[in-house]
C-alpha positions, 0 to 999 in steps of 0.5 A: 500500500502506497504511503500517503503523499503528505507523509513523504518528505518532498524531494525538492526541499530535502535537507542537503546533509541528512547525516544522523551523525551530524545531527548527533554532534549538533545536539550533543553540543546543545546538550552540553550547553543548554542550561535554563529549562525547557523554554531556554532550550527552545531558544537555544534550538532556534538560535542554532538550527533556525538562525545559524544552520537554516535547517527550517524556517521560523514558521515551521519551527513555531508549528512544531513548538505549538504541536509539542505544547499540545502533547504530554511530555517534555516539550523541548525534547519533543521539539528536538526529536522533531528537528532530528526527524526533519533533518535525518529521518528516524535515525536523526530523531534518535541521534538528536535525543541521544545527543541532547539527553546523554550529557545530563543523564550520565552526569546525574547517574554518576552523581547518584553513585557518588562520583560527582560531588555537588552541593544541591542546596546552594547556588554558585556564581557560575550557576547564576551566570548560566541562568542569566545567559539562558535569559538572554537566549530566550530574549533573542528567541522572542525578539527574532520570532516576533519579527517573523511571526507577529510583524503586524498589529493583529498578530502583535496584539494576539502575541501580547494578549497571549503573554498577558493571559499566561502571566495572570493565569495562576491568579485564577487558581485553575490548572496551570496546563490550561494556561499553556493550552488555552492561548494556543486554542484562542490563537487558532480561533483568532487566526481562523477569524482574522486571516481566513479571507487573506492570503497566507504563506504556503505551508513549509512542512517538516520532512517526517517520512512517517505514514498515518499507519505508522503513526497509529501504530505508535499511539497503539504501542503507547496505549499497550505499554500503559495497560500492560506495564502495571499488570506486569509490575504487579505480577512480578514485583521486580524493581526494574519493571516497577521502575519502567512502569512508573517512568512511562506513566510519568512521561505520558501524563505530564503537560508542560514538562520541566518541574511539572514532572516532579510530583509525578516522579516522587509519587512513583518512586518514593511511596513504592520504596524505590528511592527514599525522600532524601535521595529524591530531593538531592537528585532534584537539586543536582538536576538544577546544575546540569544542562539538558532536560529536567526529565533526566532526573529519571537517570538519577532515580534509576541509579539510586534504586540499584544496589550494585554499580552494574545494577544502578547503571542498568536501571539508570538507562532503563529509567531514562529510556522509559520516561522519554518513550511516551514523548517519542510515540506521541510525537510520531503518532501525531505528526502525520495527521498534523502534517496533513491538517496544516496543508489546508488553507483554513488550517494555515490561517489558524496556524498564523494565529497559533504562531503569534500565540507561541510568541506570546507563550515564550514572552510570558516564560521569559518573564517567569520563570526565566527572568525572575529566576535569573536576575536579582541584582544590577550586575545580573542585568549588566551580564544579561545585556552583555550576553544579549549583545553578544548573541544578537549583535555580534552573532557569537555562537550560544555555546561560547556565550554560555561558557563565557557568561558562566566563567565571568559570573563565577569570578564576579558573583 
């Protein structure tokens, strides 16, 4: 049976260098230098892959970010999987995930074994510097995406309204995840109303190479895991199975990623006796000091649940893979249908509004938690402005600005 046309990557726009190894090296550098949480990661991705390497357009990048905001799981890791898939197919998706995830996963697994000695309770000058530079990276991403995706009055108004809604949403006492999803839904409706009668740019599709049949298979696989793993864990009482069950469930139920996963992880490993509460809190503190996704806290928890060194490393690997599997299956399951939907002129009008709303989401996240968590003194503002100048005006690579900012903050703060 022939694959649907919308699921095949167009030959005319195929990536000139579809090398999974190249994708791995690019994301390994991002995994070593991307501090600051999921929103900052999106800024790093855009600076490296949209601005510098021109792998895709701002519109295509914003579409992928919007989809990942709708899906459960670690949003920045899902965006990385999508970027790797776009560049080099399924091997590229695996390479992107491995490069971005392994540095922090390995560091946290070794920390659980006592190889790394960090103070989870304090904050050093270099860690403050990393947060400040991450704020500059997010500011650059917001600035660049606003110029591209919210250049006129209606879209700029929609972006600022979305940012305001996200900022004040906690005051309503409603679930925080709705504060992330609602602006995108409002953006879609506003785009459909405002732009359906005006010409919109043709869709710039991601090169996904996944059929709808494969997408449905991915979603079915995730459903099977969620149904069978609890039964298997209850039947065997094996630590490895219980750990995998808990990680898959946590990775499937979290919207927004980042710190939202913490209560779910604690509920899966502390009451069950896999990890004690003190070890869990220590792992959370250590996770703040490493780059990459916070979901690699699972690597620490897996290693902490093991008895011997080989068992600890094996459980760390199992926990790391298990918590990210739902994110990959959800993304691969949704992309074929998302790609078909976005070809419609009506859907493209809605996506015009969604893209503006995504700019607003990034702007709100730039304020809180990125800026509020990074800047607490005038010297912090000065370092942040210098980092923004280096990124936006001098066009220095983000990894160099990260290292320089951390080093300078270590000396000054």
